[in-house]
Backbone as JSON, one array per atom type, in Angstrom:
{
  "sequence": "MPAPLFVLAAASSVQLGAAIAATLFDDLGPAGTSVLRVGLGALILLAIWRPRVRGLAREDLRLVFWLGLTLGVMNYSFYEAIDRIPLGVAVTIEFAGPLGVAVVLSRRRLDLLWVALAVGGILLLADPGGDSVDPTGLALVLIAAAAWAAYILLAARAGSRFTGGRGLALAMIVASLVPLVPGIAEAGGELLVPEFLALGAAVALLSSVIPYSLEMEALRRIPRHVFGVLMSMEPALAALAGFVILDQALGARELLAIGLVIAASIGATRSSRSAPVIDG",
  "N": [[74.77, 148.74, 85.74], [75.37, 149.85, 82.75], [76.1, 147.95, 79.66], [78.27, 148.69, 77.92], [79.72, 150.57, 79.21], [81.03, 148.61, 80.91], [83.09, 147.86, 79.15], [84.51, 149.95, 78.17], [85.44, 150.8, 80.52], [87.1, 148.73, 81.06], [89.05, 148.85, 78.88], [90.11, 151.45, 79.54], [91.46, 150.72, 82.21], [93.13, 148.65, 81.64], [95.07, 149.67, 79.88], [96.13, 151.63, 81.57], [97.25, 150.0, 83.44], [99.33, 148.59, 81.94], [100.7, 150.63, 81.2], [101.99, 151.45, 83.64], [103.02, 148.98, 84.25], [105.34, 149.09, 82.65], [106.96, 150.71, 83.95], [108.56, 149.28, 85.72], [110.14, 147.55, 84.25], [112.8, 148.18, 84.02], [113.72, 147.14, 86.63], [112.78, 144.68, 86.82], [112.42, 143.39, 84.46], [110.65, 142.63, 81.42], [109.65, 140.24, 81.42], [109.7, 139.14, 84.13], [108.03, 141.23, 85.16], [105.76, 140.35, 84.13], [105.44, 137.89, 85.33], [104.59, 138.79, 87.79], [102.51, 140.0, 87.17], [100.6, 138.24, 86.28], [100.56, 136.02, 87.73], [99.97, 137.22, 90.41], [97.49, 138.04, 89.92], [96.23, 135.84, 89.05], [95.99, 134.76, 91.77], [94.58, 136.58, 93.05], [92.18, 136.09, 91.93], [91.18, 133.7, 92.45], [91.0, 133.86, 94.96], [88.73, 135.39, 95.26], [86.79, 134.01, 93.52], [86.91, 131.36, 94.11], [87.14, 128.68, 92.6], [86.22, 125.41, 91.7], [87.82, 122.59, 90.51], [87.11, 119.89, 90.31], [84.74, 117.72, 89.11], [84.4, 119.0, 86.9], [83.63, 118.73, 83.29], [85.53, 117.24, 80.72], [85.39, 118.77, 78.55], [85.32, 121.36, 79.4], [87.59, 121.63, 80.79], [89.57, 121.38, 78.89], [88.76, 123.9, 77.57], [89.53, 125.88, 79.77], [92.14, 125.23, 79.64], [92.89, 126.2, 77.19], [92.29, 128.84, 77.08], [93.67, 129.99, 79.16], [96.49, 129.44, 78.35], [96.34, 131.06, 76.01], [96.01, 133.49, 77.26], [98.1, 133.84, 78.73], [100.49, 133.79, 76.82], [99.64, 136.26, 75.31], [99.97, 138.43, 77.26], [102.6, 137.9, 77.94], [104.13, 138.33, 75.46], [103.43, 140.71, 74.66], [104.31, 142.5, 76.68], [107.14, 142.02, 76.37], [107.16, 143.15, 73.95], [106.48, 145.88, 74.21], [108.78, 146.83, 75.96], [110.26, 147.27, 73.81], [108.97, 148.96, 71.77], [107.16, 151.77, 71.38], [104.15, 152.37, 73.87], [101.68, 152.99, 72.64], [102.03, 152.41, 70.1], [102.34, 149.73, 70.04], [99.9, 148.74, 70.97], [98.16, 149.5, 68.99], [99.19, 148.11, 66.71], [98.77, 145.32, 67.76], [96.07, 145.37, 67.65], [95.34, 144.28, 65.45], [94.4, 142.0, 66.0], [91.76, 141.61, 67.27], [90.48, 143.0, 65.16], [90.78, 141.24, 63.0], [89.09, 139.29, 64.1], [86.73, 140.48, 64.0], [86.34, 140.93, 60.92], [86.29, 138.39, 60.18], [83.92, 137.52, 61.38], [82.22, 138.69, 59.69], [82.22, 138.56, 57.11], [81.78, 140.0, 54.49], [81.93, 142.06, 51.4], [82.72, 144.77, 51.88], [84.27, 144.78, 54.04], [86.87, 144.28, 52.88], [87.74, 147.13, 52.54], [88.0, 148.11, 55.23], [89.9, 146.2, 55.9], [92.06, 147.47, 54.23], [92.56, 149.72, 55.22], [93.18, 149.31, 57.91], [95.52, 147.87, 57.1], [96.97, 150.0, 56.15], [97.22, 151.54, 58.44], [98.84, 150.09, 59.92], [101.05, 149.26, 58.41], [102.11, 152.02, 58.45], [102.83, 152.45, 60.95], [104.78, 150.27, 61.2], [106.68, 150.99, 59.52], [108.17, 150.12, 57.13], [111.38, 149.32, 55.84], [112.61, 151.33, 57.26], [113.92, 152.56, 60.28], [112.34, 153.17, 62.65], [110.87, 151.43, 64.28], [111.46, 148.68, 66.35], [112.3, 145.41, 64.93], [112.02, 143.11, 66.23], [110.38, 143.67, 68.52], [108.2, 144.3, 66.73], [107.21, 141.56, 65.84], [106.96, 140.25, 68.02], [104.52, 141.7, 68.97], [102.78, 141.27, 67.19], [102.5, 138.36, 67.6], [101.28, 138.84, 70.16], [98.8, 139.88, 68.93], [97.61, 137.89, 67.53], [97.08, 136.22, 69.68], [95.58, 137.65, 71.1], [93.29, 137.72, 69.49], [92.46, 135.03, 69.68], [91.86, 134.83, 72.34], [89.53, 136.51, 72.46], [87.51, 135.06, 71.27], [87.55, 132.67, 72.84], [87.13, 133.5, 75.53], [84.4, 134.31, 74.97], [83.15, 131.94, 74.95], [84.05, 130.85, 77.27], [82.72, 132.35, 78.99], [79.87, 131.84, 78.82], [80.01, 128.97, 79.8], [80.83, 128.99, 82.35], [79.93, 130.22, 85.53], [80.02, 133.59, 86.84], [83.72, 134.55, 87.42], [84.81, 132.32, 87.5], [85.56, 130.55, 85.45], [87.64, 132.19, 84.36], [89.22, 132.55, 86.26], [90.46, 129.92, 86.91], [91.74, 129.71, 84.23], [93.71, 131.72, 84.55], [95.54, 130.63, 86.12], [96.76, 128.54, 84.66], [97.78, 130.54, 82.68], [99.85, 131.82, 84.27], [101.65, 130.23, 84.25], [103.05, 130.42, 81.98], [105.01, 132.58, 81.52], [106.65, 132.07, 83.91], [109.23, 130.54, 84.13], [111.23, 132.14, 82.36], [110.8, 134.53, 83.74], [111.58, 134.46, 86.17], [114.16, 133.73, 85.97], [115.01, 135.98, 84.8], [114.28, 138.1, 86.65], [114.65, 137.22, 89.23], [115.43, 137.3, 92.61], [114.33, 139.82, 93.01], [111.74, 139.67, 92.57], [110.59, 139.22, 95.05], [110.76, 141.53, 96.61], [109.26, 143.92, 98.7], [108.22, 146.45, 97.58], [107.97, 145.9, 94.85], [106.24, 143.86, 94.77], [104.25, 145.0, 95.7], [103.57, 147.18, 93.66], [103.2, 145.39, 91.48], [100.8, 143.8, 92.44], [99.15, 145.91, 92.22], [99.34, 146.38, 89.11], [98.3, 143.9, 88.29], [95.7, 144.07, 89.23], [94.71, 145.97, 87.67], [95.29, 145.57, 84.91], [94.65, 142.71, 84.56], [92.77, 141.57, 86.48], [90.44, 143.23, 86.86], [89.94, 144.33, 84.15], [89.64, 141.8, 82.55], [87.51, 140.54, 83.96], [85.47, 142.53, 83.76], [85.35, 142.39, 80.85], [84.58, 139.75, 80.51], [81.82, 139.66, 81.67], [80.92, 141.87, 79.93], [80.85, 140.43, 77.6], [78.98, 138.52, 78.05], [76.52, 140.11, 77.83], [76.24, 141.84, 75.38], [76.43, 141.77, 71.82], [79.29, 140.24, 70.19], [80.35, 142.2, 67.84], [79.52, 144.43, 68.86], [81.16, 144.74, 71.26], [83.74, 144.7, 70.05], [83.56, 147.13, 68.74], [83.58, 148.97, 70.77], [85.94, 148.28, 71.93], [87.73, 149.28, 70.04], [88.86, 151.98, 70.86], [90.95, 151.48, 72.36], [93.81, 151.78, 71.19], [93.78, 154.76, 71.14], [93.48, 154.99, 74.07], [95.84, 154.0, 74.77], [97.92, 155.3, 73.52], [97.44, 157.71, 74.82], [97.82, 156.74, 77.47], [100.55, 156.12, 77.36], [101.81, 158.67, 77.1], [101.28, 160.33, 79.13], [102.05, 158.91, 81.53], [104.73, 157.38, 80.58], [105.7, 159.38, 79.2], [105.92, 159.15, 76.18], [105.98, 160.59, 73.67], [104.09, 160.89, 70.44], [104.42, 161.03, 66.85], [103.07, 162.83, 63.87], [102.79, 161.05, 61.96], [102.27, 158.59, 63.41], [100.27, 159.03, 64.94], [98.36, 159.31, 62.92], [98.28, 156.95, 61.74], [97.25, 155.59, 63.92], [94.78, 156.42, 63.98], [93.61, 155.43, 61.61], [93.61, 152.61, 62.02], [91.58, 152.62, 64.23], [89.44, 153.61, 62.76], [89.13, 151.65, 61.19], [88.53, 149.43, 62.6], [86.07, 150.05, 64.0], [84.54, 150.21, 61.78], [84.53, 147.66, 60.78], [83.6, 145.87, 62.63], [81.11, 147.27, 63.11], [79.97, 146.27, 60.66], [79.86, 143.84, 60.8], [77.65, 142.84, 62.27], [75.26, 141.42, 61.1], [76.4, 139.12, 60.96], [76.83, 135.48, 61.24], [77.25, 134.1, 64.63], [80.55, 132.9, 65.57], [81.16, 130.11, 67.42], [83.24, 128.55, 67.92]],
  "CA": [[75.8, 149.36, 84.76], [75.29, 149.76, 81.15], [77.28, 147.12, 79.27], [79.23, 149.51, 76.91], [80.51, 151.06, 80.11], [82.09, 147.67, 81.07], [84.1, 147.79, 77.99], [85.3, 151.19, 78.17], [86.18, 150.89, 81.9], [88.29, 147.75, 81.01], [90.12, 149.31, 78.17], [91.12, 152.18, 80.36], [92.09, 149.93, 82.94], [94.22, 147.58, 81.04], [95.92, 150.74, 79.35], [96.88, 152.41, 82.6], [98.06, 149.04, 84.16], [100.43, 148.19, 80.94], [101.74, 152.07, 81.4], [102.49, 151.4, 85.04], [103.73, 147.78, 84.27], [106.33, 149.23, 81.69], [107.99, 151.39, 84.8], [108.86, 148.17, 86.27], [110.81, 146.77, 83.32], [114.23, 148.38, 84.65], [113.97, 146.53, 87.69], [111.94, 143.27, 86.88], [112.38, 142.82, 83.13], [109.26, 142.41, 81.2], [109.21, 138.87, 81.89], [109.49, 139.18, 85.58], [106.81, 142.01, 85.48], [104.69, 139.65, 83.28], [105.15, 136.96, 86.38], [103.95, 139.45, 88.9], [101.06, 140.57, 86.92], [99.68, 137.12, 85.91], [100.5, 135.38, 89.19], [99.15, 137.69, 91.49], [96.15, 138.27, 89.27], [95.69, 134.52, 89.44], [95.64, 134.55, 93.34], [93.29, 137.43, 93.35], [90.94, 135.97, 91.23], [91.12, 132.51, 92.82], [90.38, 134.23, 96.18], [87.31, 135.93, 94.84], [85.85, 133.13, 92.72], [86.95, 129.9, 94.77], [86.47, 127.76, 91.72], [86.38, 124.1, 91.72], [88.39, 121.65, 89.33], [86.27, 118.59, 90.53], [83.24, 117.58, 88.53], [84.18, 119.75, 85.53], [83.75, 118.1, 82.36], [86.93, 117.45, 79.86], [85.53, 119.92, 77.32], [85.47, 122.46, 80.24], [88.93, 121.76, 81.36], [90.4, 122.02, 77.74], [88.63, 125.26, 77.39], [90.29, 126.49, 80.39], [93.61, 125.26, 79.29], [93.41, 127.11, 75.98], [91.93, 129.93, 77.66], [94.59, 130.04, 79.82], [97.58, 129.5, 77.41], [96.29, 132.25, 75.17], [96.08, 134.93, 78.08], [99.79, 133.84, 79.03], [101.31, 134.34, 75.72], [99.16, 137.66, 75.02], [100.57, 139.19, 78.13], [104.14, 137.91, 77.95], [104.57, 138.59, 74.22], [102.91, 142.24, 74.9], [105.23, 142.96, 77.57], [108.62, 141.91, 75.59], [107.2, 143.98, 72.7], [106.48, 147.22, 74.8], [110.2, 146.92, 76.2], [111.08, 147.82, 72.64], [108.56, 149.89, 71.01], [106.22, 152.64, 72.29], [102.88, 151.7, 73.98], [100.56, 153.21, 71.85], [102.29, 151.77, 68.71], [102.25, 148.16, 70.11], [98.5, 148.44, 70.95], [97.63, 149.73, 67.75], [99.42, 146.93, 65.72], [98.19, 144.25, 68.28], [94.65, 145.59, 67.6], [95.23, 143.77, 64.28], [93.77, 140.69, 66.1], [90.36, 141.71, 67.57], [90.04, 143.38, 63.81], [90.51, 140.12, 62.28], [87.89, 138.56, 64.43], [85.39, 141.18, 63.11], [86.22, 140.68, 59.6], [85.82, 136.91, 59.88], [82.59, 137.1, 61.6], [81.39, 139.72, 59.03], [82.56, 138.15, 55.39], [81.18, 141.03, 53.54], [82.97, 142.68, 50.77], [82.91, 146.08, 52.33], [85.3, 144.42, 54.81], [87.97, 144.76, 52.04], [87.93, 148.71, 52.66], [88.53, 148.04, 56.55], [91.39, 145.58, 56.0], [93.08, 148.12, 53.43], [92.44, 150.82, 56.09], [93.9, 148.86, 59.22], [96.87, 147.29, 56.95], [97.82, 151.08, 55.69], [97.83, 152.22, 59.49], [100.08, 149.38, 60.46], [102.45, 149.71, 57.67], [102.8, 153.23, 58.62], [103.68, 152.35, 62.24], [105.93, 149.35, 61.31], [107.74, 151.65, 58.74], [108.87, 149.31, 56.3], [112.56, 149.98, 55.27], [112.91, 152.3, 58.34], [114.43, 151.89, 61.6], [111.61, 153.65, 63.9], [110.31, 150.46, 64.79], [112.3, 147.45, 66.42], [111.64, 144.28, 64.42], [111.87, 142.27, 67.22], [109.17, 144.16, 69.08], [107.02, 144.03, 65.89], [107.25, 140.28, 65.69], [106.49, 140.03, 69.52], [103.35, 142.49, 69.24], [101.94, 140.49, 66.15], [102.31, 137.3, 68.43], [100.08, 139.12, 70.98], [97.62, 140.29, 68.22], [97.01, 136.64, 67.28], [96.61, 135.54, 71.05], [94.06, 138.27, 71.5], [91.79, 137.18, 68.44], [92.12, 133.71, 70.16], [91.05, 135.2, 73.76], [88.05, 137.08, 72.38], [86.64, 133.78, 70.82], [87.52, 131.68, 73.74], [86.48, 134.12, 76.58], [82.9, 134.25, 74.88], [82.72, 130.53, 75.15], [84.18, 130.47, 78.79], [81.58, 133.35, 79.81], [78.64, 130.85, 78.65], [79.93, 127.58, 80.23], [81.1, 129.14, 83.68], [79.31, 131.3, 86.26], [81.18, 134.75, 87.3], [84.81, 134.61, 86.96], [85.21, 131.09, 87.83], [86.62, 130.23, 84.07], [88.7, 133.01, 84.14], [90.56, 132.3, 87.45], [91.3, 128.72, 86.49], [92.47, 130.07, 83.28], [95.02, 132.49, 85.0], [96.44, 129.77, 86.67], [97.6, 128.35, 83.53], [98.43, 131.58, 82.17], [100.98, 132.16, 85.09], [103.04, 129.27, 83.92], [103.99, 130.85, 80.51], [106.22, 133.5, 81.97], [107.5, 131.76, 84.97], [110.76, 130.44, 83.94], [111.92, 133.4, 81.98], [110.58, 135.55, 84.68], [112.42, 134.09, 87.54], [115.55, 133.85, 85.44], [115.24, 137.67, 84.72], [114.13, 139.04, 87.88], [115.41, 136.29, 90.61], [114.95, 137.61, 94.29], [113.5, 141.21, 93.02], [110.31, 139.46, 92.58], [109.9, 139.11, 96.36], [111.01, 142.61, 96.98], [107.81, 144.52, 98.96], [107.92, 147.47, 96.79], [107.72, 145.55, 93.48], [104.97, 143.25, 94.97], [102.76, 146.11, 95.72], [103.26, 147.49, 92.33], [102.65, 144.1, 90.87], [99.56, 143.55, 92.61], [98.21, 147.01, 91.51], [99.26, 146.02, 87.84], [97.51, 142.96, 88.26], [94.49, 144.45, 89.2], [94.39, 147.18, 86.6], [95.39, 144.78, 83.74], [94.11, 141.47, 84.56], [91.37, 141.26, 87.44], [89.34, 144.14, 86.62], [89.56, 144.41, 82.7], [89.09, 140.52, 81.89], [86.35, 140.3, 84.54], [84.51, 143.28, 83.04], [85.17, 142.06, 79.71], [83.67, 138.55, 80.4], [80.56, 140.17, 81.95], [80.18, 142.62, 78.8], [80.57, 139.53, 76.47], [77.5, 137.86, 78.16], [75.35, 141.04, 77.55], [76.38, 142.33, 74.22], [77.22, 140.83, 70.75], [80.97, 140.56, 69.89], [80.62, 143.19, 67.01], [79.71, 145.65, 69.4], [82.2, 144.65, 72.15], [84.95, 145.04, 69.08], [83.63, 148.74, 68.37], [83.94, 149.76, 71.92], [87.34, 148.09, 71.98], [88.38, 150.25, 69.02], [89.4, 152.87, 71.39], [92.06, 150.9, 73.04], [94.77, 152.39, 70.84], [93.75, 155.84, 71.41], [93.65, 155.25, 75.3], [97.14, 153.44, 74.84], [98.58, 156.35, 73.29], [97.35, 158.61, 76.08], [98.49, 156.43, 78.79], [101.91, 156.45, 77.02], [102.41, 160.13, 76.86], [101.2, 160.75, 80.51], [102.97, 158.19, 82.41], [105.7, 157.21, 80.29], [106.5, 160.4, 78.3], [105.84, 158.75, 75.01], [105.05, 161.4, 72.46], [103.69, 160.32, 69.1], [104.38, 162.09, 66.12], [101.95, 162.88, 63.03], [102.64, 159.59, 61.23], [101.92, 157.65, 64.49], [98.87, 159.53, 65.16], [97.37, 159.27, 61.67], [98.27, 155.57, 61.85], [96.37, 155.08, 64.96], [93.59, 156.86, 63.43], [93.35, 154.46, 60.58], [93.14, 151.75, 62.66], [90.49, 152.76, 64.89], [88.45, 153.79, 61.99], [89.04, 150.26, 60.37], [88.04, 148.45, 63.75], [84.96, 150.48, 64.0], [84.01, 149.95, 60.43], [84.58, 146.18, 60.42], [83.01, 145.44, 63.91], [79.81, 147.57, 62.74], [79.38, 145.69, 59.56], [79.5, 142.36, 61.11], [76.5, 142.82, 63.23], [74.37, 140.69, 61.17], [76.96, 137.85, 60.71], [76.77, 134.52, 62.17], [78.33, 134.2, 65.81], [81.2, 131.7, 65.56], [81.39, 129.45, 68.74], [84.36, 127.37, 67.92]],
  "C": [[75.5, 149.05, 83.39], [76.48, 148.82, 80.5], [78.42, 147.79, 78.66], [80.18, 150.07, 78.01], [81.61, 150.0, 80.72], [83.31, 147.63, 80.26], [85.05, 148.71, 78.13], [86.16, 151.24, 79.5], [87.44, 149.9, 81.94], [89.17, 148.14, 80.18], [90.87, 150.4, 78.82], [91.89, 151.54, 81.46], [93.33, 149.26, 82.73], [95.46, 148.57, 80.48], [97.0, 151.33, 80.45], [97.91, 151.21, 83.28], [99.34, 148.7, 83.3], [101.39, 149.71, 81.08], [102.66, 151.8, 82.69], [103.68, 150.34, 84.99], [105.32, 148.19, 83.57], [107.54, 150.15, 82.7], [108.66, 150.28, 85.74], [110.05, 147.44, 85.41], [112.56, 147.15, 83.67], [114.86, 147.3, 85.58], [113.78, 145.02, 87.61], [112.23, 142.6, 85.29], [111.03, 142.54, 82.59], [108.72, 140.98, 81.3], [108.79, 138.72, 83.25], [108.4, 140.09, 85.76], [105.53, 141.05, 84.99], [104.28, 138.29, 84.69], [104.24, 137.44, 87.67], [102.4, 139.77, 88.35], [100.05, 139.27, 86.93], [99.59, 136.49, 87.12], [99.77, 135.79, 90.05], [97.74, 138.15, 90.96], [95.39, 136.91, 89.61], [95.16, 134.3, 90.97], [94.44, 135.21, 93.69], [91.97, 136.84, 92.86], [90.41, 134.62, 91.93], [90.55, 132.65, 94.38], [89.03, 134.64, 96.18], [86.37, 134.8, 94.47], [85.7, 131.71, 93.62], [86.42, 128.85, 93.81], [87.01, 126.36, 91.98], [86.57, 123.49, 90.39], [87.3, 120.35, 89.35], [84.94, 118.6, 90.09], [83.38, 118.38, 87.28], [84.49, 118.88, 84.39], [85.07, 118.52, 81.36], [86.8, 118.74, 78.95], [85.73, 121.26, 78.38], [86.88, 122.76, 80.44], [89.89, 122.05, 80.1], [90.22, 123.32, 77.43], [89.38, 126.21, 78.26], [91.68, 126.49, 80.13], [94.07, 126.31, 78.14], [93.37, 128.48, 76.34], [93.32, 130.65, 78.37], [95.99, 130.43, 79.18], [97.56, 130.86, 76.63], [96.53, 133.57, 76.05], [97.74, 134.81, 78.53], [100.59, 134.4, 77.94], [100.73, 135.7, 75.35], [99.98, 138.5, 75.97], [102.02, 139.03, 77.92], [104.68, 138.55, 76.66], [104.45, 140.05, 74.12], [103.91, 142.9, 75.43], [106.76, 143.03, 77.05], [108.46, 143.01, 74.56], [107.32, 145.58, 73.28], [107.72, 147.99, 75.58], [110.77, 147.62, 75.18], [110.27, 148.92, 71.93], [107.53, 150.61, 71.89], [104.54, 152.12, 72.47], [101.79, 151.84, 72.99], [100.7, 152.74, 70.19], [102.05, 150.33, 68.76], [100.85, 147.95, 70.13], [97.95, 148.55, 69.85], [97.75, 148.47, 66.68], [98.87, 145.61, 66.5], [96.42, 144.36, 68.16], [94.35, 144.85, 66.29], [94.14, 142.45, 64.65], [92.22, 140.68, 66.43], [89.62, 142.18, 66.0], [89.75, 142.22, 62.96], [89.53, 139.26, 62.53], [86.65, 139.12, 63.81], [85.31, 140.96, 61.72], [85.7, 139.01, 59.33], [84.48, 136.7, 60.21], [81.64, 137.82, 60.6], [81.2, 138.94, 57.47], [81.67, 138.76, 54.48], [82.49, 142.03, 52.65], [83.59, 144.06, 51.05], [84.08, 145.88, 53.31], [86.77, 144.91, 54.41], [88.7, 146.25, 52.51], [88.68, 148.71, 54.03], [89.76, 147.48, 56.58], [92.24, 146.63, 55.61], [93.42, 149.46, 54.56], [93.67, 150.45, 57.4], [95.5, 148.18, 58.51], [97.61, 148.88, 56.9], [98.17, 151.59, 57.43], [98.92, 151.36, 59.96], [101.15, 149.17, 60.02], [102.94, 151.17, 58.14], [103.31, 153.31, 60.03], [104.84, 151.37, 62.13], [107.09, 150.06, 60.45], [108.78, 150.92, 58.17], [110.13, 149.98, 55.49], [113.07, 151.09, 56.32], [113.56, 151.57, 59.4], [113.65, 152.56, 62.77], [111.06, 152.56, 64.55], [111.19, 148.89, 65.16], [111.61, 146.25, 65.72], [111.4, 143.27, 65.14], [110.55, 142.45, 68.03], [107.7, 143.87, 68.21], [106.56, 142.38, 65.84], [106.45, 139.88, 67.02], [104.85, 140.44, 69.56], [102.56, 141.59, 68.29], [101.57, 139.14, 66.95], [101.08, 137.59, 69.25], [98.79, 139.42, 70.17], [97.11, 138.83, 67.87], [96.52, 135.94, 68.55], [95.54, 136.35, 71.48], [92.95, 138.14, 70.64], [91.39, 136.01, 69.1], [91.23, 134.07, 71.38], [89.62, 135.71, 73.52], [86.99, 135.8, 72.03], [86.44, 133.02, 72.15], [86.88, 132.08, 75.2], [84.89, 134.16, 76.26], [82.4, 132.99, 75.38], [82.72, 130.26, 76.6], [83.04, 131.26, 79.59], [79.94, 132.29, 79.71], [78.67, 129.53, 79.25], [80.1, 127.77, 81.64], [80.41, 130.25, 84.31], [80.22, 132.32, 86.85], [82.28, 134.74, 86.59], [85.46, 133.16, 87.14], [86.06, 130.29, 86.73], [87.73, 130.96, 84.08], [90.04, 132.66, 85.21], [91.17, 131.13, 87.28], [92.11, 128.96, 85.39], [93.75, 130.79, 83.57], [95.7, 131.63, 85.67], [97.39, 129.07, 85.65], [98.43, 129.33, 82.91], [99.74, 132.09, 83.03], [102.02, 131.35, 84.72], [103.61, 129.67, 82.94], [105.14, 131.58, 80.86], [107.26, 133.21, 83.18], [108.86, 131.43, 85.02], [111.54, 131.72, 83.57], [112.06, 134.61, 83.12], [111.36, 135.42, 85.74], [113.93, 134.25, 87.16], [116.06, 135.3, 85.26], [115.19, 138.4, 86.13], [114.57, 138.52, 89.3], [114.6, 136.82, 91.8], [114.04, 138.85, 93.95], [112.09, 140.84, 93.03], [109.64, 139.54, 94.01], [110.1, 140.57, 97.24], [109.4, 143.58, 97.48], [107.29, 145.34, 97.88], [107.34, 146.91, 95.55], [106.5, 144.49, 93.52], [103.87, 143.95, 94.92], [102.42, 146.59, 94.2], [102.76, 146.64, 91.16], [101.41, 143.49, 90.98], [98.63, 144.59, 92.01], [98.25, 146.78, 89.76], [98.34, 144.8, 87.4], [96.02, 143.01, 88.23], [93.87, 145.21, 88.15], [94.3, 146.32, 85.52], [94.98, 143.57, 83.47], [92.82, 141.24, 85.15], [90.45, 141.99, 86.86], [88.92, 144.14, 85.34], [88.97, 142.95, 82.39], [87.9, 140.28, 82.61], [85.31, 141.24, 83.89], [84.16, 142.86, 81.7], [84.42, 140.79, 79.45], [82.2, 138.85, 80.63], [79.93, 141.04, 80.63], [79.98, 141.45, 77.69], [79.19, 138.64, 76.48], [76.35, 138.66, 77.86], [74.99, 141.63, 76.19], [76.94, 141.49, 73.33], [78.65, 141.13, 70.69], [81.0, 141.66, 68.87], [80.75, 144.42, 67.75], [80.68, 145.71, 70.5], [83.76, 145.22, 71.01], [84.78, 146.57, 68.72], [83.9, 149.46, 69.28], [85.46, 149.56, 71.98], [88.3, 148.88, 71.04], [89.08, 151.43, 69.53], [90.54, 152.58, 72.22], [93.26, 151.74, 72.39], [95.15, 154.0, 71.1], [94.25, 155.98, 72.97], [95.35, 154.71, 75.69], [98.15, 154.49, 74.76], [98.53, 157.47, 74.25], [98.13, 158.41, 77.33], [100.15, 156.58, 78.67], [102.66, 157.56, 77.22], [102.22, 160.64, 78.37], [102.04, 160.3, 81.32], [104.31, 157.82, 81.95], [106.64, 158.15, 79.31], [106.75, 160.17, 76.87], [105.46, 159.47, 74.07], [105.07, 160.8, 71.03], [103.89, 161.44, 68.09], [103.17, 161.98, 65.09], [101.66, 161.5, 62.57], [101.87, 158.5, 62.17], [100.59, 157.75, 64.79], [97.75, 159.27, 64.01], [97.36, 157.67, 61.58], [97.16, 154.75, 62.7], [94.88, 155.18, 64.57], [92.92, 156.12, 62.39], [92.79, 153.28, 61.25], [92.15, 151.63, 63.43], [89.58, 152.89, 63.97], [88.1, 152.44, 61.16], [88.45, 149.28, 61.5], [86.74, 148.88, 63.76], [84.03, 150.18, 62.83], [83.74, 148.33, 60.45], [83.46, 145.49, 61.47], [81.59, 145.96, 63.63], [79.2, 146.59, 61.7], [79.23, 144.15, 59.79], [78.39, 141.9, 62.21], [75.34, 141.63, 62.65], [74.93, 139.16, 60.73], [76.59, 136.86, 61.65], [77.68, 134.61, 63.32], [79.27, 132.61, 65.37], [81.57, 131.16, 67.3], [82.61, 128.81, 68.94], [83.99, 126.39, 67.74]]
}
């Protein structure tokens, strides 16, 4: 399977999973839904890869911890955000994270153009002075953006230090602890309802197990700037998933903003191809 297809399949899967997860918010809340997604995802990955902690170097354990913390924060803050703002808008703003990684990897003057395009798109979506975007949702999705940027760098390191998805499986255990307390407080016994468990398992597969595994494999095969170009399609896929599943139609302003961010992401990641790789 060509490496670019890994990335496109991962992006499609995660946005479909996010749209399905949003349908659970009325019953479980975003925190409760996050508990099911990350917790069940961790169980599935552990069953598949059966990773061992014994014998791991301290450096590897630290990497697993930070990767897991990043995944947990990214998922929890993103779910809280899409409970307040449309999915396509949230993913577009969140994409400031990987765009920032691409710019840092490049360090070229041309990147100022891509930054300007991205900032323009994000400002269009944020609507300063208006009331179209919930400010709490905006703050939460910016936290998710920072976590996404960290995830890209940490996942690339984990992919080189662990075979298969073993590092990811261990990291998901840590990630599952992030939304645990607020999720139980929010959803309570509803987390054990068979219907919600089944939907949670589907979300875990679509949003965590499948995409993270595919992304980890892709990062082993292609440079991170190519990975970033392919991931630039996520805002458009999110807008499509939000429209089809959640009936979230976007206006001309939002569509223009999404187009600006996609163009900025493609330009920035393409220009970073000759830049040195940062392994942290």
